[in-house]
C-alpha positions as CSV (number, residue, x, y, z in Angstrom):
1,M,-23.7,-58.2,24.5
2,M,-22.2,-54.9,23.6
3,S,-20.7,-54.1,20.4
4,R,-17.0,-52.9,20.3
5,P,-15.4,-50.6,17.9
6,A,-13.5,-52.2,15.2
7,V,-10.3,-50.7,14.0
8,H,-9.6,-51.2,10.4
9,P,-6.2,-50.6,9.1
10,V,-5.9,-47.8,6.6
11,E,-3.3,-47.7,3.9
12,A,-0.9,-44.8,3.9
13,P,-1.2,-42.4,0.9
14,P,1.4,-43.1,-1.7
15,M,4.7,-41.2,-1.2
16,T,5.1,-38.3,-3.8
17,N,7.8,-35.7,-4.2
18,D,6.9,-32.4,-2.4
19,A,8.5,-30.2,-5.1
20,E,5.5,-31.5,-7.5
21,I,2.8,-30.3,-5.2
22,P,2.3,-26.5,-4.9
23,R,1.6,-25.6,-1.2
24,V,-1.3,-23.5,-0.7
25,R,-1.9,-21.8,2.6
26,M,-5.6,-21.3,3.4
27,K,-5.1,-18.1,5.2
28,D,-3.1,-16.3,2.4
29,F,-5.5,-13.9,0.8
30,Q,-4.2,-12.0,-2.2
31,G,-3.1,-8.6,-1.1
32,M,-1.4,-9.8,2.1
33,P,2.4,-9.6,2.4
34,G,4.1,-12.3,0.6
35,T,1.5,-12.8,-2.2
36,L,1.4,-11.7,-5.7
37,G,-1.6,-9.5,-4.9
38,G,0.4,-7.8,-2.1
39,L,3.2,-7.3,-4.5
40,F,0.9,-5.8,-7.0
41,L,-0.7,-3.4,-4.5
42,R,2.9,-2.3,-3.3
43,M,4.0,-1.7,-7.0
44,C,0.7,0.4,-7.6
45,Q,1.2,2.3,-4.4
46,F,4.9,3.0,-5.5
47,A,3.9,4.0,-8.8
48,F,1.3,6.4,-7.9
49,A,3.4,8.0,-5.2
50,V,6.2,8.5,-7.7
51,I,4.2,10.0,-10.3
52,S,2.6,12.5,-7.5
53,L,6.0,13.3,-6.5
54,S,7.5,13.7,-9.9
55,V,4.5,16.0,-11.0
56,M,5.1,18.3,-8.0
57,A,9.0,18.3,-8.4
58,T,8.8,19.3,-12.0
59,T,6.4,22.2,-11.5
60,S,8.2,25.3,-12.4
61,D,6.4,27.7,-10.1
62,F,6.0,25.5,-7.1
63,P,8.0,28.0,-4.9
64,S,6.3,30.9,-6.2
65,V,2.8,29.9,-5.0
66,T,1.4,31.5,-1.7
67,A,3.0,30.4,1.5
68,F,-0.1,28.7,2.6
69,S,-0.2,26.7,-0.6
70,I,3.5,25.8,-0.3
71,M,3.0,24.4,3.2
72,C,0.3,22.1,1.9
73,F,2.0,21.0,-1.2
74,S,5.3,20.6,0.8
75,Y,3.4,18.2,3.1
76,L,2.1,16.3,0.0
77,V,5.8,16.0,-1.3
78,A,6.9,14.9,2.2
79,A,4.0,12.3,2.7
80,V,4.4,10.7,-0.9
81,S,8.1,10.6,-0.5
82,L,7.7,8.5,2.7
83,Q,5.0,6.5,0.9
84,C,7.5,5.8,-2.0
85,L,10.2,4.5,0.4
86,W,7.8,2.5,2.5
87,S,6.1,1.0,-0.5
88,L,9.4,0.3,-2.3
89,L,10.9,-1.5,0.8
90,L,7.7,-3.7,1.3
91,A,7.8,-4.5,-2.5
92,I,11.3,-5.7,-2.0
93,A,10.3,-7.8,1.0
94,D,7.4,-9.4,-1.1
95,I,9.7,-10.2,-4.0
96,Y,12.1,-11.8,-1.6
97,A,9.1,-13.9,0.1
98,L,8.0,-14.9,-3.3
99,S,11.3,-16.0,-4.6
100,V,12.3,-18.1,-1.7
101,R,8.6,-19.1,-1.0
102,R,8.5,-17.9,2.5
103,S,5.5,-16.7,4.4
104,L,5.3,-13.3,5.9
105,R,2.7,-14.4,8.6
106,N,5.0,-13.7,11.5
107,V,3.1,-11.7,14.2
108,G,6.2,-9.2,14.7
109,V,6.4,-8.7,10.9
110,I,2.6,-8.2,10.4
111,S,2.5,-5.8,13.3
112,L,5.3,-3.7,11.6
113,F,3.5,-3.9,8.2
114,T,0.2,-2.7,9.7
115,I,1.6,0.2,11.8
116,G,3.6,1.3,8.8
117,D,0.7,1.1,6.5
118,G,-1.5,2.9,8.9
119,V,1.0,5.6,9.4
120,T,1.7,6.1,5.7
121,S,-1.9,5.8,4.7
122,T,-2.9,8.4,7.3
123,L,-0.2,10.8,6.1
124,T,-0.9,10.4,2.5
125,F,-4.7,10.8,2.9
126,A,-4.2,14.0,4.9
127,A,-1.7,15.5,2.5
128,A,-4.0,14.7,-0.4
129,C,-7.0,16.2,1.4
130,A,-5.1,19.3,2.3
131,S,-3.8,19.7,-1.2
132,A,-7.2,19.1,-2.7
133,G,-8.6,21.8,-0.6
134,I,-5.9,24.2,-1.7
135,T,-6.4,23.3,-5.2
136,V,-10.1,24.1,-5.0
137,L,-9.3,27.4,-3.4
138,I,-6.9,28.5,-6.2
139,S,-9.0,27.3,-9.0
140,N,-12.6,28.1,-7.8
141,D,-12.5,30.6,-5.2
142,V,-9.5,32.8,-5.8
143,D,-9.5,32.2,-9.6
144,K,-5.8,32.2,-9.9
145,C,-5.4,29.1,-12.2
146,N,-4.0,31.2,-15.0
147,V,-1.1,32.3,-12.7
148,N,-0.6,28.7,-11.0
149,H,-0.3,25.2,-12.5
150,C,-3.7,24.0,-11.2
151,T,-3.9,21.0,-13.6
152,R,-0.5,19.9,-12.3
153,F,-1.4,20.3,-8.7
154,M,-4.7,18.6,-9.4
155,S,-3.0,15.6,-11.0
156,A,-0.5,15.3,-8.1
157,T,-3.3,15.4,-5.7
158,A,-5.2,12.7,-7.7
159,M,-2.2,10.4,-7.7
160,A,-1.7,10.9,-4.0
161,F,-5.4,9.9,-3.6
162,L,-4.8,6.8,-5.8
163,S,-1.8,5.9,-3.7
164,W,-3.9,6.1,-0.7
165,F,-6.6,3.9,-2.3
166,T,-4.0,1.3,-2.9
167,V,-2.5,1.5,0.6
168,S,-5.9,0.9,2.3
169,P,-6.5,-2.6,1.3
170,S,-2.9,-3.5,2.4
171,F,-3.5,-1.8,5.8
172,F,-6.9,-3.5,6.3
173,L,-5.8,-6.9,5.3
174,N,-2.7,-6.7,7.5
175,F,-4.9,-5.4,10.4
176,W,-7.5,-8.2,9.9
177,S,-4.7,-10.8,9.9
178,L,-3.2,-9.4,13.1
179,A,-6.6,-9.1,14.8
180,S,-7.7,-12.7,13.8
181,R,-4.8,-14.3,15.6
């Protein structure tokens, strides 16, 4: 005779209030949109970009530097201005998602965040590299640091690089999330 599978009744787990149990999504890594890590990265991006922008804007002889330098440093100002706006908008979106406990895991939203992070990180990195090259040219090669505010330009460039360093994890996490669908 063959054995037959036996079905044993299983008791249902006791009913609990859903408000007491925190919900944890396994695919939400810190740094992704809608998480505290993502909000922290956005606030750091915004802060570094604002510092870079304010250092460049408060430099007294910014217009009196050579035309090539003005073009590179104006590119830096434009890139970090765009980075400021983008990071602020996404920080507001993260604050909203955290306050209403919503997930920002929609494919369209993640695509938008990925493209925006990719564009702003590329622009910020290119502007920071161009400004770093001009800063090295002014300080080391031309030896005109006594005429120009090299330390201010260097600090603005360093803040732009730090802004790029904090945009990169956001971009890669969003891209990875989009690619893993």
